N, C-alpha and C positions, 0 to 999 in steps of 0.2 A: 533442332532440339539443342538447348544450351548445355554446355558441359556441366557436370556435377561439381567441378572444381573451378575456381576462378583462374582464368589464364589471360594474360594481357596480349591483345593484338593478334590473336590467332583465330582461324576459322572464319565463319560468316559474321554478319552484323550482330547476331544475337549471342555469339559465343565469345564473350569477353567479360572482364571485370571492370568496374568503374570506381576509381579512387576519387573521393570528394573530401573537402576540408570542412571542419567545424571551427576553424581558427581564422580570425580576421587577418592574421599575419601570413597565411599560406597563400601561394599563388594559384592553388587549385580552386575550381568552382565550389560554391557552397551547395549543400544538399538541396535546399529549397529551390535553387536555380534549375535543378535537374528533375526533381520529383516533388510535386506539390503535396502528395499524400505523406511524404516523409518530413514535412516541415516541422513536425513535433520535435525532431532532433535539435533543430536550431533554437526552438523555444526553451527546451530544457538546458541547452548549452548556455544560453543567456542567463538563466537562473543560477547555474553553477558558477558562472563568472562572478556574480555578485557574492556568492558564498566564498569563493576563492579570495576575494577582496576582504571579506570579514576576517578570514584566517590570517591574512598577511600581517606579519609583525606581532602576532599574538603567541600564546603558549601552544597554539595549534598551527604554527607557521609551516610545519612539515606537511600539513594537509593542503596548504595553499597551492603549491606547485603541482601536487598530485591532481587536485581538482581542476586546476587551470589547464593541464594537458590531457585530461580525460577525454577520450574519443575525439581527439583533434583530427585524426585521419581515419576515415571509414572506407572500407573496401567492400563493394557490393558486386553481386553477379545478377544477371538477368535470368529469371525463371518463368515458366509458362504461367499464364493467368487466364482463366476462363472468360473474364469480362473484357480485359484490355489487351489480350494477346501475350504480353510480357509485363513483368514488374520487377522492381529491384528488391533483392534480399541480401541482408548483411552477411558477408562472408568472413570478415575479420575486423577486429578493432581492439584497441587497448583501453581498458577501463581502470579507473583509479581505486574502486572498491571502498571509498570513503563513505561512511554511513549516511552522511547528510547530502552527498552529491546528488543533485536532482536527476542527472542522467542515470546513475547507478540505481537510485531508488525506483525510477520508472522502469528500468530493465528488470529489476527483481520482481516488481509487481506483475510484469508481463509473464515471467516464468511461473509465478505462483498462480496467476489467472489461468494459464494454459493447463496446469495440473488440476486446478479446480474444475475447469470446463470438461476435462477428460473424465474426472472421477464422479462428478455430480450425477450424470445419468445412471451410473452404476449404483450409487447410493439410493437414488429414487427407485431404481429397479428392485433393490433389496427391501425398500420400505415404500411400496406404491401408494399407500393410503396416508402417509405422513403429511403433516402440514408444517409451515414455517412461520416463525415470529422474528421480527426485527426489534431488538432491544438496545436502547442507548442508556448507559449508566454514567452518571456524573457525580462529582463531589464539589465542595467549595474550592475556589481557586487557592493556589499556594504560591509562595514566592519561588522564583525560578531556581534558587539554590537548594530548595527543598524537594525538587521534582523527583529525584531518584528515590528518596525515602517515601514520598507520597505514592509513587507508583508501586513500590514494594508493599506498602500498606493496602492499597487498592487491590492488588493481586491476592493478598491474604483474605481480604473481604470477599473477593470473588470466589475463592476456594471454599470459604464457609457457605456462600450462597449456593453453590452447586451441590454441596453435601446435604442441604436441607431436604427433608422428605418431600416437601411440596414442590421442589424444583422440577419442572416438567420435561426438561430436554432429554431426548435420546442421545443427541450429539450436538455440538455447537462449534462455531467459528468465532473467535474473539480477536478484534484488532484494537490497537491503541492509537489514539490521536491526541496530540498536544497542540493547543493553539495559544496565541498571545492573548492575555486578558484585556478587557476593554480599557483598563487603566494604563495600558502600555507598559506595565512592569511585571504583573503576575503571570502565572501559567494556568491554563485550564485543561487538565488532563481528563480524559473520559474514554470509556470503552464502547465500541460498536459490536454487537453480538448478533449472529444469525443462529437461531435455535430451531432444531427439528423436534417436533412434538407429535405425539399420537393424536388421532382424531378425537379421542375422548377428552382431550384438553378443552375442547369447545362445548363440552357438556358439563358433567358433574365436577370435573377437575379444573374448571375455568378459574383463572386468577385475575381479579380486578386490578386496575392500575394502582389503587391505594394499597392493595395487599402487596404488590410488587415493591412499592416504596417502603413499606414496613419491613419486608424481607431484606431489602438492600440496606436499610438503616441498621437493622439488627446485625447484619453480617459485617458492616463497617464498624459497628459499636460506637456510633456517634449520637449526639443529642439533638440533631436536627433532621428534618425530612429532606433527603437529597432529591434533586430533580432527576426524573427519568422519563423515558418515552418507550412505549411498547405498541407495536402494530402487527397485525396479522396479515400475511400475504393471502390474497383472495384465491390465487391459483399458483401452481408451480411454473406457469408460463412466465411469470414476472421474476422468477428466482434468479435466472441468469443475469438479468439487468441489475438486480439488487446486489448480487455477489460482486459484480463489477464495481458497483458504487461503493461497497464496503472496502474493497481493496484500494479504490481510488483515494480513500481517506489518507492512505499512506503516501500518496504521490503528489497531491495538490499542494503547491507552494502557498504560503499564507503570509500575512503581514510580518510574521516572525523572521522571514528571510530578508524582506526589504526594509525592515525597520531598525530597531535598537540593536546595534552590533554587540554590545556587552551582554545583552539578553541572549542573543544567539550563541555566543561563545559559552555562556553558562549552560545553555540548553545542550550544546554539544557535550560538555563535560558530564552532564547528568543522564543523557539519553542514549549515547552511542553504544553502550554495552547491554542495552535492554532489547528483548525480542519484540518483533512487530506482530507476528501472527501466532495464534494459539488455537489449534484445532484438536478436539477430542474425537477419537474414532467412534463412528456411529454404525459401522458395519465392517465387513472384511475389506472394504475399499476405503482408503483414507488418504489424507494429504499430510505431508511432512510440515512440521512447524517452521 
């Protein structure tokens, strides 16, 4: 049985910690050389190296070194695994906590996902007949320097939307995604929402897509019909997969990381102080924002 604490070079072959490097300059082996299932660390480290380069010499130069050294040294211990006998589990590491660092974004999503997976069965237990909708709300693209004001305006619109008498959700999870516009200059902010509704929604209280568009348009107070998408989950069996997909919107790197440096720096200025997740309590069991 492995020790509950990492200890170097003591005991039998399973009772030790493994130090690996996420830095090309370190003489220690890379994580993917030891554990193929943990190759994701190397992937996110490569993404963060690009981000560090974007920050170098900019107004965010202080972020460059922090991101560059994030998780450079990872300390793992072996723990029992039902399928493989043993597997590596992270024991210690130093993270930079820079909002755009892809390693830290990924780690935050894992923690939120763990809380969600733990709480979800309890929520379903409190509301066994509830159904779920996946709602995507968009607006016209904005210039990247307008992003902070645009997101504040969208959040006000969403607050008006959920206060409407017709809004059907008992509770919801809302995440924010911002992608690079197709023109390579603008920003495309949008919300992904998981709504829990009563079974009666699919009867007399059903809301057609064009009605959703009108509700969102009026809530935004705009003179155009914003694009949105709404889909009903056929069963709660697909809920866990969808929840993982919604949270993944926060972690997947896009062309904004690998493309225009100035766009990314302005994105950092506008987005770093804003929240990623917004969940409203739908029972005594809830998740933190």
